[in-house]
C-alpha positions as CSV (number, residue, x, y, z in Angstrom):
1,X,-14.4,97.4,140.9
2,X,-18.2,97.0,140.0
3,X,-19.6,94.1,138.7
4,X,-23.0,94.3,137.0
5,X,-24.9,92.0,135.0
6,X,-27.2,92.3,132.0
7,X,-30.7,91.4,132.4
8,X,-32.5,93.0,129.2
9,X,-31.4,94.2,125.9
10,X,-33.4,96.8,124.3
11,X,-35.0,96.0,121.0
12,X,-32.5,98.8,119.3
13,X,-29.7,98.4,122.1
14,X,-27.9,95.5,119.8
15,X,-26.6,97.4,117.2
16,X,-23.0,96.7,116.5
17,X,-22.8,99.4,113.5
18,X,-22.6,102.6,115.7
19,X,-20.2,101.5,118.3
20,X,-22.2,102.3,121.6
21,X,-23.9,100.7,124.3
22,X,-26.1,102.4,126.4
23,X,-26.2,101.0,129.9
24,X,-29.1,101.9,132.4
25,X,-30.5,100.1,135.8
26,X,-34.1,99.1,136.1
27,X,-35.4,102.2,136.1
28,X,-35.0,103.1,133.2
29,X,-38.0,104.4,131.3
30,X,-39.6,102.3,128.4
31,X,-37.7,104.3,126.0
32,X,-34.3,104.3,127.1
33,X,-35.3,100.3,127.5
34,X,-35.9,100.2,123.8
35,X,-32.0,101.4,123.2
36,X,-30.1,99.9,126.3
37,X,-28.7,97.3,128.1
38,X,-30.7,96.8,131.2
39,X,-28.0,96.0,134.3
40,X,-28.0,95.4,137.9
41,X,-25.8,94.8,140.5
42,X,-23.9,91.8,141.6
43,X,-25.2,90.6,144.9
44,X,-22.4,89.2,147.5
45,X,-19.9,91.4,145.9
46,X,-17.6,94.4,146.9
47,X,-19.1,97.0,144.9
48,X,-16.7,100.2,144.7
49,X,-16.4,102.9,141.8
50,X,-12.6,103.2,140.7
51,X,-12.3,103.4,137.5
52,X,-8.9,104.8,135.9
53,X,-7.7,105.2,132.3
54,X,-5.7,102.4,131.5
55,X,-8.1,99.8,133.4
56,X,-10.1,97.4,131.7
57,X,-13.8,96.9,131.4
58,X,-14.7,92.9,131.0
59,X,-17.7,91.5,129.0
60,X,-17.5,88.2,130.5
61,X,-14.3,87.3,129.3
62,X,-14.0,90.0,126.9
63,X,-11.6,92.6,127.7
64,X,-11.4,96.1,126.9
65,X,-9.3,99.1,128.1
66,X,-10.5,102.1,129.4
67,X,-8.9,105.4,127.1
68,X,-11.6,108.1,129.0
69,X,-13.8,108.4,131.6
70,X,-16.5,111.4,131.3
71,X,-17.1,113.5,134.4
72,X,-20.5,112.5,134.8
73,X,-19.9,108.5,135.1
74,X,-19.0,108.1,138.3
75,X,-22.4,110.2,140.1
76,X,-24.3,108.4,136.6
77,X,-23.4,105.2,136.7
78,X,-23.7,104.8,140.9
79,X,-27.1,106.8,141.0
80,X,-29.2,105.1,137.7
81,X,-26.5,103.1,136.6
82,X,-26.3,104.7,133.5
83,X,-23.2,105.3,130.9
84,X,-22.4,105.4,127.3
85,X,-19.7,102.9,126.5
86,X,-18.0,104.1,123.1
87,X,-15.8,101.7,121.4
88,X,-14.4,104.8,118.9
89,X,-11.6,106.8,119.4
90,X,-11.6,109.6,122.4
91,X,-12.5,112.8,120.0
92,X,-11.7,116.4,120.6
93,X,-14.2,117.0,122.4
94,X,-15.9,114.0,124.5
95,X,-19.3,112.6,125.7
96,X,-19.3,114.2,129.6
97,X,-21.7,110.6,130.2
98,X,-18.9,107.9,128.4
99,X,-16.6,105.4,128.7
100,X,-14.3,105.1,126.0
101,X,-13.0,102.0,125.0
102,X,-10.6,99.9,122.8
103,X,-10.1,97.8,120.8
104,X,-12.5,99.3,118.5
105,X,-15.7,97.2,118.1
106,X,-18.6,96.2,120.5
107,X,-18.1,93.0,122.5
108,X,-20.9,90.1,122.0
109,X,-23.2,90.6,124.9
110,X,-26.3,88.9,125.6
111,X,-28.7,88.7,129.0
112,X,-26.6,87.5,131.8
113,X,-23.5,89.1,130.4
114,X,-21.4,89.9,133.8
115,X,-20.0,93.3,133.0
116,X,-16.9,94.3,135.7
117,X,-16.1,97.7,135.3
118,X,-12.0,97.9,136.7
119,X,-9.2,95.7,137.1
120,X,-6.4,94.8,135.1
């Protein structure tokens, strides 16, 4: 599992109309920060990438099931903290840098929200 904490929410990042959340770590440029949730690894947690379809992503206590993981998610998430969380059905051609989640509809997040990637 990976556990991160949201440290900053870009001015255009929390628009619930699009069903997407873009995440980066603190290396994101100013333009990316405007549209992203910036997060950092939670210290003193055994961080390990082991995501699989059927597992959950938690936003504090709000649980979402992983329905698809793009081929670039592991490398992007582990290097620059980047992924797109997509709260739509998986399309015929899914994004290679996205984690698709259900149910549809974005969770409520704030600075300090703990995001846990993986688990049951």
